[in-house]
N, C-alpha and C positions, 0 to 999 in steps of 0.2 A: 505493500499500501504507501502512496506515495504521500509526502507533507502535504500537496495541495489538498489531496482527499481528508487527510487525518489531523489538518491543523485546526480545522473547525467542526462543529457540530452540525453546520447548515450544508446547502448543496454542495457538490463538489465544483470547485474553483477551475475553470478550463483556461488552459494557456492558449493565448489568442497569437497568431500568427500571419504576417503580411508577408506575400511574395511580389517583390517588385519588377514587375514584366517591362518587355520593350520590345521591339520588334527585333527577330532574329536571337533570341534566348536560345540555349541549349534545352533540349526535350528531357533529358535525364537529368539535368540539374534541378529542374523542377518536379518531374514525375518520381525520382528517386526519393528526396526526402519528403514529396508529399505521402507514397507509398509508405514509410516507416512510421511519420507522423500520424498517419489515418488509422494504423495498425495499434497504435500506444495508448495502453488503458493505465488507469490510476488501481485499479484490480484484476488482474489477471481471468478472474472466476465471472467477472460482471462486465458483459459488454456494452452496457450501457455507461460504463465508467470514461468515457472518450477523454484523453488527456490534452487534446490540442482543438482549436477551432480554427479553420484556415480560410484566410481571403485572398484576394488577387487584386493587386493594382497596376494599372497601365494608363498609358497616355491615350489610348481610344477604346473602343467598345470590347474589342477583341484583338489578342496580340497572337501572332503566327512564330512558330520557333523556326529554326535553321533547317530544321527535318520535316517541315510544314504542318506540325500538330498546331492547332488553333483553340486558346484558351480565353474563354469569356471573361472578362475583368468585373470584379464585383464593384468598383469605384475608381475614377479618375485619379489621377495624382493632387488636384485641386481638394478634392474629397478627403483623400488620403493624407495630406499634410493637416487637413481641419481636425482627423480624428485619430491623430499617431501617439495619442497619451494612452489610447485604448490597449495597444500594442505591447506585447512581453515579448516576441522575437521578431525581426526583420530578416528575411532572407533573399540574398541578390544573386541570381543565377549569373553564369556566365554565358559564352556565345559570340559569336562573331558581331551582334549588334552591340555590344560593349565598345567597340571602337567608334561607331558613329555618336552613341553617345558621350565619350569623350571628346570627340570632334566637335559635337552640336552643344556639349555644357547642358545636355537635356535632364530629364528625370530620368532615373531616381536621385540625381546628383543633390538637389535640393533637400530632397524627403533624407537623405542619410545624415545631412549636415544637421538637418533641423531636429534629428532624433537623438544625434549626440549632444545638441545645445540642452535638449530636454534632459538627458542624464545628468549632464552637467550642472543643473539647476535644482535636480531633484534626484540624488542619487537614492532617496527611499527605496526606489523600486528597482528591482532587478530587471535588466533588460539586455538582451543579446542580440548581435548582429552576426549572422552567418554568411560571407561570402564565398561562392563556391566558383571553382576554377579562375578563369579570369575576371569573373566578378569582384576580386581582390583588388582589381586596377583601378575601379570606381572608387574605392575606399581610399586607396592611395592618392588619389586624384584631388580628394578632399581634406587630405592632410588627416586623415584617421588612423595612420598607421605609424604616426611619427611618435617614436620613443617605444614603440612594439617591435613586436616579431611577426614575421607573416610567410605565406607562401600562395604559390600558385600554379598553373600548369607549368610543368619543365620546361615547355619551349617559349616560355614568356618571364623567367626570372630576371633575364637582363632588362626586359621591358619594365616589369615591376620595380625593378633597383633605381631605373633612370626617373620614373615618374615619383618616388619617394624621395630621392634625392632633390630633384625640382621643386617637391613642396617642401622639403626640409629646407631649402635655401630661402625660399619666398616667406614662409613663415617663420624664419630664424630659429627654427624647432628643434629636437633632437631627430638623429637617423632611424632608419627602419633596417632591422636585421631579417634579410630575406634566408629562409630557411629551407632545405630540401628535405620536406617532411610530408606526411599522407595528409595531416592536418596539423593546424596550429592553434593552441588557445592561450588568449591575453586575459589576464584578469580573471583567472580561474577561481571558484569558490571554495568548492569542498573536496577533500578527498574521499572517493567513496569506495566501497568494499572492504574486505576483511584479509583478503589474502594479499598481502604485499607482492608476491612473486607473479601474480596474474592480475595485478591490478591497473586498470588502463587508464587509471587519472592519475596517479603519483610520479609519473617518469617527468623529472623536472628537469630540463635543460637549461644552462647557462647559456651568456651570449655567445662563448667562443665554440658553442655545438657540443660541450662535454655534459655528459649526464653527471648529475651528482648523485651521490651515494655513500656509504660507508666504506667502500675501499677503492682504490685506484684504478679499478676495472670499470667503472661507472654503475655501480650498483643502485638500484633502485631504493630511494630514500624510504623510511620506516611509512607508513601511512597511520593517520589517526583513526582509521576504523569509523569514519563519521557516514552514515549510509545517506545513500541519496533521498531517503525518505525524510531528512531532516534539512536538507538544502534550502528549498524553499523558508520554510520557517524560520530557519536561523538567519537567513539572509536578512529578514527584518527587524532583529535587534538593533537597538540603539547603538554598540559596539560595531557592530558590520557596517552600518550606515555611515558612520564616522570614519571608519576605515577605507569603506570604499569610496568616498569623497575625495579621499588623498589620492587614489590611483589616477592614471591616465584617464579622458573622456569620461571622469566621474565614476570610474569602476564599471563601466561597460563592457560586458564579456565580448571579447571579439574573437572570430573563430574564420580562419582562412583554408580553405584546402586546396590539393593539388587538381588533377584531372577530373574528368567527370564523376567515375565511379568512387572516388576520394568523399564525394559529396555524401554517400550513403555512410562511411565511415563518421563524417563528421555529426550525421543526423542522429545516429545511435549514441553518439558521445551527449548530443545535445538532451536526447530522451533519458540517457542516464543520469544527467546533473540536474533536469529539471523533474524529471517525473520519478524514476528509480532505477537501480542498474539489472534489478529482475527484470522489469519491463522492457528494457534495451535487450537482455540476452534474449528475452521471447520473441521480440519480434524478428529479430536475426535468425532466430531458428525456425519460426514459420516461413520465412523469407529463403531459408536455406542459403544463408548467406553469411559466410567468413567475416568477421569485423576486423579488420587490421586498425590497428592502434595509430594515435599520432601523439604528439607529446603536447604538456604544457609548459609554459616560458615563463619564470620570473614569479610564478604563482603563491600566493599567500592564503590564508584560510581567513575569509571574511564574511 
């Protein structure tokens, strides 16, 4: 059972997710996370306990992917900007259309900036941005990766580094560390699970790419054994809010991924973080998918 389900005696709290679409997104960058989130339950024995509610925003009534899949938008970006406070998670897919967004400085760039500003003003709420594949380039363009670590599709490591360097010079801010990882999590919250040797959440890499641990071989650090079912509730403690406010972007959890299938792995991490580790494992089992783990960087328990 997740914290969102068991932290109150009232109705189960649903995690609200917004996909930011544009012409030319990658189908799997949307369909993969959607499949995982739609299967996630607070209580594996009760199919009515859906953990996530998903909506789509786009510049038009419907957006077509590179592969030809058309998705109807629930709202345009004007409405999405007006309702941005409602969303706990924003997912930014990759795709060839990213480069048109960068060229035209079009949405979802403004929406992403507004979401970060909202978190910085109000760190009391737990918010997450997940950028899949080259979707991370949009975060880089808006200066959202300054002082953080990030990854992207391997073919675009250099492009990501260039955009991050330009943003850092423009904003007179800290540089971004581009890492060759399946996914990279910044401002992570809680160590989940109880077995340090098989815990997907507690590998902590330093900025030079080395893993921290108790030995020189780069062992995993010890888990606090704090279950995912505590994460949502604990994040609302006064101490958590104060510490989160001192982090980059007001403690916004920022996740970037490698190529398209890495979005599946990061989505499972998201389920484990916001719902429960057990829920993530059950979704992976049902999908017959082998979850490949990424890393958290400079994570602290807030």
